[in-house]
Each structure stands twice: as structure tokens, then as C-alpha cells.
C-alpha angles and dihedrals in degrees: 000000000000101000094179090056090048093049090056087064092062110072095191092063090072091067124108129213125198089350094306131105111258114260102192109202100158103088092129086069095044133333124232119252127244119230092252091061093047091049092048090059091050091046092051093054092040099047113011108031109144136112117271133240092010117069122082093209136091099257092052090049091053092050091048092050091050091049094049091043086057090053090052090048092054090048089056091047090056095037088237118172095232136015088229087072089068118090118186115223136163093265146308091302094058091042093057092043088053092052094047094050098045091048090050089053096046116020115012122087134190110291095015110140128239117194120205126166136250090243097054121124114243088252087069095042108040097058090053091046087055089055088050091053101040103025103034098240121146121243123201134166133232110225125246114221124237091266090057095253130133108216120192088244088070088076097050095098090061103054096098100112096264097088109096101165132035113190122184145151122257089212125014114243089213107034101028089228116160106221120217093238098169094054091049093043093053092055092042092054092050087053092051098254130134118231124225117191125200102208097172092117098036101049093070093050112027135050106249125213111177091196092058094043091059093217127149095209130019128182135188139165127238096216093064090048099059090273135114126286119257098041125101141160136230117189119192132174106265097234090052095043092052092059099045123099123234123266106199122039129212144091124345096019095078131087097193136354120199133165094264105021144034135196130194136223124249119268138311090029090051089068100041105074117178130000110335127217092270096170090048092054091050090048091049090053090055091046092054090050089053094046097048090041088067091059124243094241093052091047092049092050092050094048091045090055091050091047093051089048092049095050094043092052092046089055099040102039107028104022117175093352087076121060115196113196127216131030110357096216130062091239112089096020141081127227097280113118123185117184148159131217115221112263096357124105117237093235091056090051092049093050094048092048089051089055086063093048095258116135117206134147121253124187140051095317093221088293108106094153090057092047089053091049092055093040099238131123093217145346136214113239126202114185113180120193141184095300096051124101137211089246089060091053088050090051090052092056094043088058094043089055090053090048092052091049091049093055097039112103115243113275095015114121124219118267115265117269115268134187115268098166 
């Protein structure tokens, strides 16, 4: 993989901050956008802008075709059986809220149990908490082990017939852990539960096949997958989607509105009330072309090299003063690395890295339950992606060494090196 050639496709990477070249290591929050995606947005508004599914004129037909072509492109990306299984939303958050609300209206009863996990992003916890508060369902959490993994055995306490929904991440946004979704889904289905998968962190890194994952619902966001902000995807098995009621009401999702009755269109229109983010869908389609054009094996090899480098440098240069959370080997994890430095607050580390032009995330990463589990107020997260280089990882550790020295009291030696892999 020619990383220098790839970097040239991302205009923002030429920027400088505080006199330093930008080293963008926050792709778990949002990925940068290649020029082709940016140009597709401009082209849509310059040449195709019209509402979809409504106008009886040529421009509207072109816009509708572009929008539906994007739906078909997402279906291919997910290896879905039918484009009608793809619902466009504003992102993973809206997708999961949609699922929670339609299940509350159609399937869930008072005292039914929903099982999330300790590593879930708040986007996959808060909607279910709201059902707990307003609908009377029960919410419990499968435990993450000390290595940051989520084994299928973590769900065993919940297979008593009361669990109706299991919701989990495919890849942790904090720990980088790859969750064995299929193994968990198979057991959940035998126990009579539906399975909701948050694929926001896996879609940018792993080839997804919804048939192989065994999920009932899967959501991801365009902006983490080289695409625009404000566009997301919800995939649902067609037979299940067909029987679910709508969540939001408005134009385009109705079949007929009368004074005393209403009927709804078939999916996916039933779940896409109002004017959708047409330009975002078109941009996402171009982003998926770019991503898959790189080649999954080449991307995996590049990220694996960066991951080995990160863990080696953590061990060799910072030792026990740096705690890296999650699986301690490259196998079984993606290139998301959350860490702490002994005695230094994560926000201080983030600010000092920024002074050297290095962009990372510092905080709780919308995962307060996980922070509490590991007993820390916050972590620093570095999440390299396809456009990052080994020299940027080296820069990160050069600066971390200077930060550690700055905070170390005079005459106090560094902690002895300890294994982090």
C-alpha cells in the first residue's frame, strides 16, 4: 500500500498546527475525507440538487437514481441480500435509537430484559436506558474481562428466557477489541433474543458480511468510514424489517393519510421520514468505493504494522509508566489504542500532544461504564488509520517521552519497563 500516494488524496493532511505538520490520530472519532468524497458533495449540489422520490422532472429523477444507487452500493458493502434492507439515517446514534423505539412499540414488554456490554459506546447504551425509564424494560450489562475482551461466556447469566435484545459493539471504540459477534449471536438466537450490532468502529477496518455475522440489526456511520458527516446506515433482515412499525412520522414514509386512519409505505421508505441526506448518501457511496479500492488485505497489513509499532514503542520506551488498555497483542484487536501515563491526566497529555501538532482524543470516549470498570477518570486514545505513517507513530512517542520527563519530579527515575503486549 502506497501510503504517500494515499495521503495526497486527503487535502486536510497538508495542514500545520503550532508550526508542526498535522499528525491526525483521531480517526476513531471521525475519519478524514478523500478528495473524491469532497468533490462528490460539491458535484451533487452543483449538478443534481433536487428532492428525491417526488418530482416528475428530469433533475429529480437523476437525484433519485443517485440516492438509490447509493443504497445499492451500501448493500454490496455489507453483502446484504437486498437494497431494501438498507435504511439511511443520520448516523449510528439515530440508527440505534430507531431500533430501540420500534422494538418498544412492537415487541418489548414491561420487564423484558435488554443486555448491553460494559464496553458499549453511550450511543448503544442511552437509547436502551431510555426504554428502561419510559417503557419499564430491564437493562443489564455483560462483563468485559481484565484483558478487555468480551467472551461469549459473559452472556451466560442472561439466557433465562427474559432476554429479548442483545446489543453489542463489533469493535470497541476504546479498547480496539474485536468481539466474536457470530458466536454470541448464535447463542442469543437460541435463547430467543434479537441481536443489535454497533459496527461504527468495524466498518472502516473490516470487511462486513451481515449474513456471516448473524445479526438482526447492524448500524454504522459514514463519517468514520471516509464519508460525510450526517449520514448513517441501519441494516435489518428483510423479514424483520417488513413487520416493524415506523418510528418517526412525516412526508414520504406514508402510503395514505386520512382524517381517521393512516397507512405506511413498505421499507425502507417507512423508516425515512422527511427529506433525507441525499448528498451524504452519494458521498458515502464514493467513500466506500475509495475504501474498498484500497483492498482489505492491504489495509489490514498496514494497520497491523502500525499496531505492532505502537505496542513495541509503548513497551520499549515508556515501560510501566504507560498503561495500554485492551488486548495486549495485535491479534484480536483493531488499531485503537487507549492509554494512560502514570501520574499525568489525560487532558494534559492531549493538550501537550496538540502543541506538537499531534491530534488524539482525551477523555471518557463516551464510555463512562468502562472508565469506571478500569478505575480511571479518562484515557488518551490514539487511533491511526490508512493515511497514517510509521513516522507519525514515532513522533507520538517522542512527544510522550518529553511529556513524561516534564511531569517527573526532579531526581525521580522512570518506572522500570514492563510488558504491555
